[in-house]
C-alpha positions as CSV (number, residue, x, y, z in Angstrom):
1,X,-7.5,12.8,12.9
2,X,-10.3,10.4,13.7
3,X,-12.0,9.8,17.0
4,X,-13.3,6.4,18.3
5,X,-10.0,5.0,19.6
6,X,-9.9,1.3,19.9
7,X,-7.3,-1.0,21.4
8,X,-6.9,-3.6,18.8
9,X,-4.7,-5.8,21.0
10,X,-7.3,-6.2,23.7
11,X,-10.5,-8.3,24.0
12,X,-13.6,-6.2,24.3
13,X,-16.7,-7.4,26.1
14,X,-20.0,-5.8,25.0
15,X,-23.4,-6.3,23.4
16,X,-24.4,-6.6,19.8
17,X,-27.6,-5.2,18.3
18,X,-29.4,-5.2,14.9
19,X,-29.0,-8.8,13.9
20,X,-32.4,-9.0,12.2
21,X,-36.0,-9.7,13.2
22,X,-36.2,-7.1,15.9
23,X,-34.3,-5.2,18.6
24,X,-32.8,-8.3,20.3
25,X,-29.4,-7.9,21.9
26,X,-26.8,-10.5,22.7
27,X,-23.5,-10.5,24.6
28,X,-20.3,-10.8,22.5
29,X,-16.6,-10.3,22.5
30,X,-14.8,-8.2,19.9
31,X,-11.2,-9.2,19.0
32,X,-8.8,-8.6,16.1
33,X,-6.6,-10.9,14.2
34,X,-4.6,-10.5,11.0
35,X,-7.8,-10.3,9.0
36,X,-9.5,-7.6,11.1
37,X,-12.5,-7.7,13.5
38,X,-14.0,-10.9,14.9
39,X,-17.1,-11.3,17.0
40,X,-17.5,-14.3,19.3
41,X,-21.2,-14.8,20.3
42,X,-22.4,-17.3,22.9
43,X,-25.8,-18.9,22.3
44,X,-27.9,-22.0,23.3
45,X,-27.8,-24.6,20.6
46,X,-30.2,-27.1,22.2
47,X,-33.5,-26.5,23.8
48,X,-36.6,-24.5,22.8
49,X,-35.5,-21.0,23.9
50,X,-36.7,-18.9,21.1
51,X,-34.5,-16.0,22.2
52,X,-31.6,-17.7,20.4
53,X,-33.4,-18.7,17.2
54,X,-32.0,-15.8,15.2
55,X,-28.4,-16.1,16.5
56,X,-28.5,-19.9,16.1
57,X,-29.5,-19.3,12.5
58,X,-26.4,-17.2,11.9
59,X,-24.1,-20.1,12.6
60,X,-26.1,-23.3,12.0
61,X,-27.6,-22.1,8.7
62,X,-25.0,-19.4,7.9
63,X,-27.8,-16.8,7.7
64,X,-25.5,-13.9,8.8
65,X,-26.7,-10.3,9.2
66,X,-25.2,-7.7,6.9
67,X,-24.5,-5.3,9.8
68,X,-24.2,-5.3,13.6
69,X,-23.7,-2.7,16.2
70,X,-21.2,-3.5,19.0
71,X,-21.6,-1.5,22.2
72,X,-18.9,-1.6,24.9
73,X,-18.0,0.7,27.8
74,X,-18.0,4.2,26.4
75,X,-17.9,3.3,22.7
76,X,-20.0,2.1,19.9
77,X,-18.8,0.5,16.6
78,X,-20.7,-0.8,13.6
79,X,-19.5,-3.9,11.7
80,X,-20.2,-4.1,8.0
81,X,-19.8,-7.1,5.6
82,X,-20.4,-9.7,8.2
83,X,-19.2,-13.2,7.3
84,X,-19.6,-16.6,8.9
85,X,-16.4,-17.8,10.4
86,X,-17.5,-21.0,12.2
87,X,-19.1,-22.3,15.4
88,X,-18.5,-24.8,18.1
89,X,-21.4,-26.7,19.7
90,X,-21.4,-27.7,23.3
91,X,-24.0,-29.3,25.5
92,X,-24.6,-26.1,27.4
93,X,-23.4,-22.9,25.7
94,X,-22.2,-22.9,22.1
95,X,-19.9,-20.3,20.6
96,X,-20.1,-18.8,17.1
97,X,-17.6,-16.6,15.3
98,X,-18.3,-13.8,12.8
99,X,-15.8,-11.8,10.9
100,X,-16.4,-8.3,9.5
101,X,-15.0,-6.7,6.3
102,X,-15.2,-3.3,7.9
103,X,-15.6,-1.8,11.4
104,X,-16.5,1.9,11.8
105,X,-16.8,4.1,14.9
106,X,-20.3,4.9,16.1
107,X,-23.7,3.5,15.4
108,X,-24.0,3.6,11.6
109,X,-26.7,1.0,11.3
110,X,-28.9,3.6,9.6
111,X,-26.7,3.2,6.5
112,X,-26.5,-0.6,6.5
113,X,-28.5,-0.8,3.3
114,X,-25.7,1.1,1.5
115,X,-23.2,-1.6,2.5
116,X,-20.9,1.2,3.8
117,X,-21.0,3.6,0.9
118,X,-19.3,6.9,1.6
119,X,-18.3,10.1,-0.3
120,X,-14.9,10.5,1.2
121,X,-12.0,8.4,2.7
122,X,-8.7,9.5,4.2
123,X,-5.7,7.2,4.6
124,X,-2.4,7.5,6.4
125,X,0.7,5.7,5.1
126,X,4.4,5.4,6.1
127,X,6.7,7.7,4.1
128,X,3.9,9.9,2.9
129,X,5.1,12.9,4.9
130,X,8.7,12.4,3.6
131,X,7.4,11.9,0.0
132,X,5.2,15.0,0.0
133,X,7.5,17.2,2.3
134,X,4.2,18.7,3.6
135,X,4.1,20.4,7.0
136,X,1.3,22.0,8.9
137,X,3.5,24.1,11.2
138,X,5.6,27.2,10.6
139,X,7.7,28.9,13.2
140,X,9.2,32.4,13.7
141,X,11.7,33.3,16.4
142,X,11.3,36.8,18.0
143,X,14.5,38.2,19.4
144,X,15.1,41.0,21.8
145,X,17.4,44.0,21.2
146,X,20.4,41.9,22.1
147,X,19.6,39.1,19.7
148,X,18.4,36.6,22.2
149,X,15.2,34.7,21.4
150,X,12.5,35.8,23.7
151,X,9.4,34.4,22.0
152,X,8.6,31.7,19.5
153,X,5.5,32.2,17.3
154,X,4.0,29.0,15.7
155,X,1.2,28.8,13.2
156,X,-0.4,25.4,12.7
157,X,-2.8,25.1,9.7
158,X,-3.5,23.1,6.7
159,X,-2.1,25.1,3.7
160,X,-0.4,22.6,1.4
161,X,-2.2,20.2,-1.0
162,X,-2.0,18.6,-4.4
163,X,-5.1,17.5,-6.2
164,X,-5.8,15.4,-9.3
165,X,-8.5,13.2,-10.9
166,X,-8.2,9.5,-10.8
167,X,-11.0,7.7,-12.6
168,X,-14.2,9.0,-11.0
169,X,-12.5,10.0,-7.8
170,X,-11.2,13.5,-6.9
171,X,-7.9,12.8,-5.2
172,X,-6.0,15.0,-2.8
173,X,-2.7,14.9,-0.8
174,X,-2.7,17.3,2.1
175,X,-1.4,18.0,5.6
176,X,-3.4,17.5,8.7
177,X,-2.7,18.0,12.4
178,X,-4.0,17.5,15.9
179,X,-3.0,18.7,19.4
180,X,-1.6,16.1,21.8
181,X,-2.6,16.5,25.4
182,X,-1.0,13.2,26.6
183,X,2.0,14.9,28.1
184,X,2.7,18.3,29.8
185,X,3.3,21.3,27.5
186,X,1.9,22.1,24.1
187,X,2.4,19.4,21.5
188,X,1.1,19.1,17.9
189,X,1.2,16.0,15.8
190,X,1.1,16.5,12.0
191,X,0.7,14.1,9.1
192,X,0.4,14.0,5.4
193,X,-2.7,12.2,4.3
194,X,-4.3,10.8,1.1
195,X,-7.9,11.6,0.5
196,X,-10.5,10.5,-2.1
197,X,-13.9,12.0,-2.8
198,X,-16.7,10.8,-5.1
199,X,-19.6,12.9,-6.2
200,X,-22.0,10.4,-4.6
201,X,-21.5,7.7,-2.0
202,X,-19.5,4.8,-3.2
203,X,-18.5,1.5,-1.4
204,X,-15.4,1.9,0.8
205,X,-13.6,-0.7,-1.4
206,X,-13.9,1.7,-4.3
207,X,-12.0,4.3,-2.3
208,X,-9.5,1.8,-1.2
209,X,-8.9,0.7,-4.8
210,X,-7.9,4.3,-5.7
211,X,-5.7,4.6,-2.5
212,X,-4.0,1.4,-3.3
213,X,-2.8,2.7,-6.6
214,X,-0.9,5.5,-4.9
215,X,0.5,3.1,-2.2
216,X,1.8,0.9,-5.0
217,X,3.5,3.9,-6.6
218,X,5.2,4.7,-3.3
219,X,6.3,1.0,-2.9
220,X,8.0,1.1,-6.2
221,X,9.5,4.6,-5.9
222,X,11.0,3.6,-2.5
223,X,11.7,0.0,-3.3
224,X,10.2,-1.1,0.0
225,X,6.9,-1.9,1.6
226,X,4.9,1.2,2.5
227,X,2.0,0.0,4.7
228,X,-1.3,1.7,5.4
229,X,-1.5,2.8,9.0
230,X,-5.1,3.8,9.4
231,X,-8.2,5.0,7.5
232,X,-10.9,7.6,8.3
233,X,-14.3,8.1,6.7
234,X,-14.9,11.7,5.6
235,X,-18.6,11.9,5.0
236,X,-21.2,14.4,6.4
237,X,-23.6,11.6,7.3
238,X,-21.1,9.8,9.5
239,X,-19.9,12.8,11.6
240,X,-20.7,12.7,15.3
241,X,-24.0,14.5,16.2
242,X,-25.9,15.7,19.2
243,X,-29.3,14.4,20.0
244,X,-31.0,17.1,17.9
245,X,-28.8,16.2,14.9
246,X,-26.2,19.0,15.2
247,X,-22.7,18.0,14.0
248,X,-20.3,18.7,16.9
249,X,-17.1,17.3,15.3
250,X,-15.7,16.9,11.8
251,X,-13.2,14.4,12.9
252,X,-13.3,11.4,10.6
253,X,-14.7,8.2,11.7
254,X,-12.1,5.5,12.2
255,X,-12.3,2.6,9.7
256,X,-10.8,-0.8,10.3
257,X,-10.7,-2.8,7.1
258,X,-9.9,-6.4,6.7
259,X,-8.0,-5.5,3.5
260,X,-5.3,-3.5,5.3
261,X,-5.6,-4.4,9.0
262,X,-2.5,-6.6,9.0
263,X,-0.4,-3.6,7.8
264,X,-1.1,-1.7,11.0
265,X,1.3,-4.0,12.9
266,X,4.1,-3.9,10.4
267,X,7.3,-2.2,11.7
268,X,7.9,1.4,10.6
269,X,9.7,2.0,7.4
270,X,13.4,2.5,8.1
271,X,14.8,6.0,7.5
272,X,17.5,4.7,5.3
273,X,14.8,3.7,2.8
274,X,13.9,7.4,2.4
275,X,17.3,7.9,0.8
276,X,16.5,5.5,-2.1
277,X,13.3,7.3,-3.4
278,X,13.5,7.8,-7.2
279,X,10.8,10.5,-7.4
280,X,9.3,12.7,-4.7
281,X,6.1,14.7,-5.0
282,X,7.8,18.0,-5.8
283,X,9.1,16.6,-9.1
284,X,5.9,14.7,-9.9
285,X,3.1,17.2,-9.1
286,X,-0.5,16.9,-9.9
287,X,0.2,16.4,-13.6
288,X,2.4,13.3,-12.9
289,X,-0.2,11.8,-10.5
290,X,-2.9,12.4,-13.1
291,X,-0.8,10.5,-15.6
292,X,-0.4,7.7,-13.1
293,X,-4.1,7.3,-12.8
294,X,-4.7,7.4,-16.5
295,X,-1.8,5.0,-17.3
296,X,-2.3,2.6,-14.4
297,X,-4.5,0.1,-16.4
298,X,-1.9,0.0,-19.3
299,X,1.0,-0.7,-16.9
300,X,-0.8,-2.9,-14.4
301,X,1.1,-6.0,-15.5
302,X,4.3,-4.2,-14.5
303,X,3.0,-2.4,-11.4
304,X,1.3,-5.3,-9.6
305,X,4.2,-7.8,-9.6
306,X,6.7,-5.0,-8.9
307,X,4.8,-3.7,-5.9
308,X,4.3,-7.3,-4.6
309,X,7.9,-8.2,-4.7
310,X,9.2,-4.8,-3.4
311,X,6.7,-5.1,-0.6
312,X,8.0,-8.5,0.6
313,X,10.8,-8.4,3.1
314,X,13.7,-10.9,2.6
315,X,12.1,-12.4,-0.6
316,X,14.2,-15.2,-2.1
317,X,16.5,-14.0,-4.9
318,X,14.9,-16.4,-7.4
319,X,11.5,-15.0,-6.5
320,X,12.7,-11.5,-7.2
321,X,14.2,-12.4,-10.5
322,X,11.0,-14.2,-11.6
323,X,8.7,-11.3,-10.6
324,X,10.9,-8.6,-11.9
325,X,11.4,-10.4,-15.2
326,X,7.6,-10.6,-15.6
327,X,7.6,-6.8,-15.2
328,X,10.3,-6.4,-17.8
329,X,8.6,-8.7,-20.2
330,X,5.3,-6.8,-19.9
331,X,7.1,-3.4,-20.1
332,X,9.0,-4.4,-23.2
333,X,5.8,-5.2,-25.0
334,X,4.2,-1.9,-23.9
335,X,7.3,0.2,-25.0
336,X,7.5,-1.3,-28.4
337,X,10.4,-1.6,-30.8
338,X,13.8,0.1,-30.1
339,X,16.8,0.7,-32.3
340,X,19.4,-2.1,-32.1
341,X,17.1,-4.7,-30.7
342,X,17.7,-7.0,-33.7
343,X,20.8,-8.3,-32.0
344,X,18.5,-10.1,-29.5
345,X,16.2,-11.7,-32.1
346,X,15.9,-15.4,-32.8
347,X,14.9,-16.8,-36.2
348,X,11.2,-17.5,-36.9
349,X,7.9,-15.8,-37.3
350,X,8.1,-14.2,-33.9
351,X,11.7,-13.1,-33.5
352,X,11.4,-11.3,-30.2
353,X,12.9,-13.0,-27.2
354,X,12.9,-12.3,-23.5
355,X,16.2,-10.5,-24.1
356,X,14.4,-8.3,-26.6
357,X,12.0,-7.1,-24.0
358,X,14.7,-6.4,-21.5
359,X,16.7,-4.5,-24.1
360,X,13.7,-2.3,-24.8
361,X,13.4,-1.4,-21.2
362,X,17.1,-0.6,-20.9
363,X,17.1,1.4,-24.0
364,X,14.2,3.5,-22.9
365,X,16.1,4.8,-19.9
366,X,19.1,7.2,-19.9
367,X,21.1,5.0,-17.5
368,X,24.8,4.1,-17.9
369,X,25.8,0.5,-17.2
370,X,29.1,0.7,-19.1
371,X,31.1,0.3,-15.9
372,X,29.7,-3.3,-15.4
373,X,28.6,-4.4,-18.9
374,X,29.9,-4.3,-22.4
375,X,26.5,-3.3,-23.8
376,X,22.7,-3.2,-23.2
377,X,22.5,-6.3,-25.4
378,X,24.8,-8.2,-23.0
379,X,22.8,-7.1,-19.9
380,X,19.5,-8.1,-21.7
381,X,20.9,-11.5,-22.4
382,X,22.2,-12.0,-18.9
383,X,18.8,-11.2,-17.4
384,X,17.0,-13.4,-19.9
385,X,19.4,-16.3,-19.4
386,X,19.2,-16.1,-15.6
387,X,15.4,-15.9,-15.7
388,X,15.2,-18.9,-18.1
389,X,17.5,-21.1,-16.0
390,X,15.5,-20.4,-12.8
391,X,12.0,-20.8,-14.4
392,X,12.5,-23.8,-16.8
393,X,13.4,-27.2,-15.6
394,X,15.1,-28.2,-18.8
395,X,17.0,-25.0,-19.3
396,X,20.0,-26.0,-17.1
397,X,21.2,-28.8,-15.0
398,X,21.1,-26.5,-11.9
399,X,20.1,-23.1,-10.8
400,X,22.5,-20.3,-11.9
401,X,25.2,-19.2,-9.5
402,X,23.9,-17.3,-6.5
403,X,26.1,-14.2,-7.1
404,X,24.9,-14.0,-10.7
405,X,21.3,-14.2,-9.6
406,X,21.9,-11.5,-7.0
407,X,23.4,-9.2,-9.6
408,X,20.7,-9.8,-12.1
409,X,18.1,-9.0,-9.4
410,X,19.9,-5.7,-8.7
411,X,19.8,-4.7,-12.4
412,X,16.2,-5.8,-12.8
413,X,15.0,-4.0,-9.7
414,X,16.7,-0.7,-10.7
415,X,15.3,-0.9,-14.2
416,X,11.8,-1.7,-13.1
417,X,11.8,1.1,-10.5
418,X,13.0,3.6,-13.0
419,X,10.6,2.5,-15.7
420,X,7.7,3.0,-13.3
421,X,9.1,6.3,-12.2
422,X,9.4,7.4,-15.8
423,X,5.5,7.3,-16.0
424,X,5.2,10.1,-13.4
425,X,8.6,11.9,-13.1
426,X,9.8,14.3,-15.8
427,X,12.7,12.9,-17.7
428,X,15.1,15.6,-16.6
429,X,14.4,14.9,-12.9
430,X,14.6,11.2,-13.4
431,X,18.0,11.5,-15.0
432,X,19.2,13.2,-11.8
433,X,17.7,10.5,-9.6
434,X,18.8,7.3,-11.3
435,X,22.2,7.2,-9.5
436,X,20.5,6.7,-6.1
437,X,19.0,3.4,-7.5
438,X,21.7,2.3,-10.0
439,X,24.6,3.2,-7.7
440,X,24.0,0.3,-5.4
441,X,23.9,-2.2,-8.2
442,X,27.1,-0.9,-9.7
443,X,28.8,-1.2,-6.3
444,X,27.7,-4.8,-6.0
445,X,29.2,-5.7,-9.3
446,X,32.5,-4.1,-8.2
447,X,32.5,-5.9,-4.9
448,X,31.9,-9.2,-6.6
449,X,34.6,-8.4,-9.2
450,X,32.3,-9.4,-12.1
451,X,31.0,-7.7,-15.3
452,X,28.8,-8.8,-18.2
453,X,30.2,-9.4,-21.7
454,X,28.4,-9.0,-25.0
455,X,27.1,-12.6,-24.9
456,X,25.4,-12.1,-21.5
457,X,28.0,-14.2,-19.6
458,X,29.4,-13.0,-16.3
459,X,33.2,-12.7,-16.4
460,X,35.7,-11.7,-13.8
461,X,37.2,-8.2,-13.8
462,X,40.6,-9.2,-12.6
463,X,43.2,-10.0,-15.3
464,X,43.6,-13.6,-16.3
465,X,46.9,-15.2,-15.3
């Protein structure tokens, strides 16, 4: 767990140093918005006071520094990736605003020339502990001769981890813990965390890029947004030191990144979401995660739109169908030809259709849709027809019926999630998990009293009179 606590809801008054040209200092306020850290700096715009020449240049000429140290009561923070964010001139005191790509605990200005390059980064995400099932605590009850518990022995240590290689990064999932002295008694908080390590210092954004790949995997496996909660730098150079250079703590340095800052304020993932996961770490292992890293580039046209739409709460049905159909179209081309797909062809030099790509996706999964559809060809046509009517102005006089779009979105979502899970989860385990995803879709068809015929049309399940 990192040190350097910072209340991101408050306005912090302090001084900034290291803006270039010397050791000048200036008052400033540090605040946070959806994009991360912002500094507001007062200065004199008019007059001949040379003390403000450098600061005036930041805003008037947009000659911003690359790094600034902000000092407030009891704490120091370093801002990297400084960007001009505007200024307001007044006859007396003018105000300029700077934004920062990253904010790190402590005075790290000695590494400003690296642009915040580090060897290690640690991230916390919602659902990570549920997904890994890691724990740092074990308990043993000691009973007396009558069988009554008289003592509880607890051991708290980091013992579980999974490692794999992802590009140039050594990745690790592990448990971590920290004692909590905020209330009476003995309390321990534990988490599962994601870590990345490079052989030599790399920009923080390189680490974030690798962490984002795992976050997107979780978003698709759970079918819901899984936000980052915090990040910590794990690098020998950044650890707190005494005046003589001795490292006195190996707690990670808190990192506040503009890339993920907005996610900190998102509501926690609901526990009901945990029941919908189609592949937990126990069935994936290091081999599956290594496969995810090596296959990510191939499947990115599926992964990116899928993670984007599953990460959006209350997205419009039409948006879901468009995004998920893009995933199915890309996946169908990656998967290649499947037996029986000729039924979805059109005449011409390129006989494949959108229905062909959907059919390939359905055929690659051992999932039974027979309760709600006459065949996979029918489902493929239904998805393709709905997608076309939504996307193309001249495909239909109006949007398709709302209940049909809803059911198509359910089928498409289940198929995309299982396709992605198929990259990392062994087929035997996936076959056991598909009911948790497909079951909801089947139930919705039943409640709407609809099914799909061979032509792709939605037909009622009740007998015609």
